[in-house]
Every structure is written in C-alpha cells, then in structure tokens.
C-alpha positions as CSV (number, residue, x, y, z in Angstrom):
1,X,0.0,0.0,0.0
2,X,2.8,2.5,0.9
3,X,4.7,1.8,-2.3
4,X,1.5,2.5,-4.3
5,X,0.8,5.7,-2.6
6,X,4.4,6.8,-2.7
7,X,4.4,6.3,-6.5
8,X,1.3,8.4,-6.8
9,X,2.9,11.2,-4.7
10,X,6.2,11.0,-6.8
11,X,4.0,11.5,-9.9
12,X,2.3,14.5,-8.4
13,X,4.0,16.0,-5.3
14,X,1.2,18.5,-5.0
15,X,-1.6,15.8,-4.8
16,X,-3.3,16.3,-1.5
17,X,-4.8,12.9,-1.6
18,X,-1.6,11.1,-2.2
19,X,0.3,13.2,0.4
20,X,-2.3,12.5,3.0
21,X,-2.5,8.9,2.0
22,X,1.4,8.4,2.4
23,X,1.2,10.3,5.7
24,X,-1.6,8.1,7.0
25,X,0.0,4.9,5.9
26,X,3.4,6.0,7.5
27,X,1.5,6.7,10.7
28,X,-0.2,3.3,10.7
29,X,3.1,1.6,10.2
30,X,4.7,3.7,12.9
31,X,2.1,2.6,15.4
32,X,2.7,-1.1,14.5
33,X,6.4,-0.7,15.0
34,X,5.9,1.2,18.2
35,X,3.7,-1.5,19.7
36,X,6.6,-4.1,18.7
37,X,9.0,-1.9,20.6
38,X,10.9,-1.2,17.3
39,X,11.3,2.4,18.3
40,X,14.1,3.6,16.1
41,X,12.1,2.5,13.0
42,X,8.8,3.8,14.4
43,X,10.3,7.3,15.1
44,X,11.5,7.4,11.4
45,X,7.9,6.9,10.3
46,X,6.4,9.2,12.7
47,X,8.8,11.9,11.7
48,X,8.1,11.3,8.1
49,X,4.3,11.5,8.7
50,X,4.8,14.8,10.5
51,X,6.9,16.2,7.8
52,X,4.2,15.3,5.3
53,X,1.4,16.9,7.5
54,X,3.7,20.1,7.8
55,X,4.0,20.0,4.0
56,X,0.2,20.0,3.6
57,X,-0.1,23.2,6.0
58,X,2.6,24.9,3.7
59,X,0.6,23.9,0.5
60,X,-2.9,24.7,1.7
61,X,-2.4,27.0,4.6
62,X,-3.1,26.6,8.2
63,X,-6.8,25.5,8.2
64,X,-8.1,23.7,11.2
65,X,-8.1,20.2,9.6
66,X,-4.5,20.5,8.5
67,X,-3.4,21.9,11.9
68,X,-5.1,18.9,13.5
69,X,-3.3,16.5,11.4
70,X,0.0,18.1,12.5
71,X,-1.0,18.1,16.1
72,X,-2.0,14.5,15.9
73,X,1.2,13.4,14.2
74,X,3.3,15.3,16.7
75,X,1.4,13.8,19.5
76,X,1.9,10.3,18.4
77,X,5.6,10.9,17.9
78,X,5.7,12.3,21.5
79,X,3.9,9.2,22.7
80,X,6.7,7.0,21.2
81,X,9.4,9.2,22.7
82,X,7.8,9.0,26.1
83,X,7.6,5.1,25.9
84,X,11.3,5.2,25.2
85,X,12.0,7.9,27.9
86,X,10.1,5.8,30.4
87,X,12.3,2.8,29.7
88,X,15.4,4.7,30.5
89,X,18.8,4.7,28.8
90,X,21.4,7.2,27.7
91,X,19.1,9.3,25.4
92,X,16.2,9.5,28.1
93,X,16.7,13.3,28.6
94,X,16.8,14.1,25.0
95,X,13.6,12.0,24.3
96,X,11.8,13.5,27.2
97,X,12.7,17.0,26.2
98,X,11.6,16.4,22.5
99,X,8.3,14.8,23.7
100,X,7.5,17.8,26.0
101,X,8.3,20.3,23.3
102,X,6.0,18.4,20.8
103,X,3.2,18.1,23.3
104,X,3.3,21.8,24.5
105,X,3.2,22.9,20.9
106,X,0.4,20.5,20.1
107,X,-1.5,21.8,23.2
108,X,-1.1,25.4,22.2
109,X,-2.2,24.8,18.6
110,X,-5.1,22.6,19.5
111,X,-6.3,25.3,22.1
112,X,-5.9,28.3,19.8
113,X,-6.3,27.4,16.2
114,X,-7.8,23.8,15.6
115,X,-10.9,23.6,17.7
116,X,-13.3,23.3,14.7
117,X,-11.5,20.0,13.6
118,X,-10.7,18.6,16.9
119,X,-12.2,15.3,18.3
120,X,-13.9,16.1,21.5
121,X,-11.6,13.7,23.5
122,X,-8.4,15.0,22.1
123,X,-7.8,17.8,24.7
124,X,-7.9,15.0,27.5
125,X,-5.4,12.9,25.6
126,X,-3.0,15.8,25.2
127,X,-3.4,16.6,28.9
128,X,-2.8,13.1,30.0
129,X,0.5,12.8,27.8
130,X,1.7,16.1,29.3
131,X,1.1,14.6,32.8
132,X,2.8,11.4,31.8
133,X,5.8,13.4,30.6
134,X,6.0,15.3,33.8
135,X,5.9,12.2,35.7
136,X,8.7,10.7,33.7
137,X,10.6,13.8,34.1
138,X,10.3,13.4,38.0
139,X,11.9,9.9,37.9
140,X,15.6,9.5,38.9
141,X,17.9,9.6,35.8
142,X,18.8,6.0,36.1
143,X,15.2,4.8,35.5
C-alpha cells in the first residue's frame, strides 16, 4: 500500500490525496512498529508522517483540519518518545525534552487554532500525555 501511494505522490507531489495517504500509511506503520517496541524504525515513520502533514499546511495553509493532522502526528511521535524515555537509557533526557516540546506545541495549537476540527476527546489525551511526561521527568535519571 505504501509503495503504491508513494508512486502516486512522486508522480504529483502537490496531490493532496496522495500526500495525505502516504502520511496516514506511515502513521499506521509507525504505530505497529511502536507496539513491537521497534522504536528507532517507528520514530522514522512518525517523523516522516509529521513532515508530510507540515507540507500540507505549507501547501494549503493553516486550516483547522490541516493543523489537527500536524498536532495528531506530533502527539503520536511524542507518545513513542515517552515510551522510550520511560524505559530509561542514555537518550532519556533528549527524548523526554523532545516529547515535552511536541506536546506543548500541540496543546497550544489545539487550544487556539484547531478547535473546529478537533475530536472532543483530544484535549484530554494531550493533558494525559503532558502529565505522563511530567511524571517521567520526575523519575531518577537511572530509571
């Protein structure tokens, strides 16, 4: 599926449907990889999906639906980074810092600009992820 969608996007880089399709497929792939704890591969796919969402905003403007796609992709990347930070390791601080940055940005955008396109449960998801990040930040560095 990804290969087919990427061919369509390569043929017409301004094709919104193809761009969104590749972004969605990469997001689904990232979720599967994260669940398998294949974090390095998942993060690549999350980042690519986020980049494609940001490209849509540059192409079409910051409408509520486009902004929500960027917010959702950033939040999902943050979720993966929090999973990794919670597990510990030498990159814990970097992952936690990036996750917090993504979540704070997502929260600000969702509150101000994307309300019209927002799932009613999304603010609670963002709040929960921010709390989780704060809890992880309070753990001792060796954890």
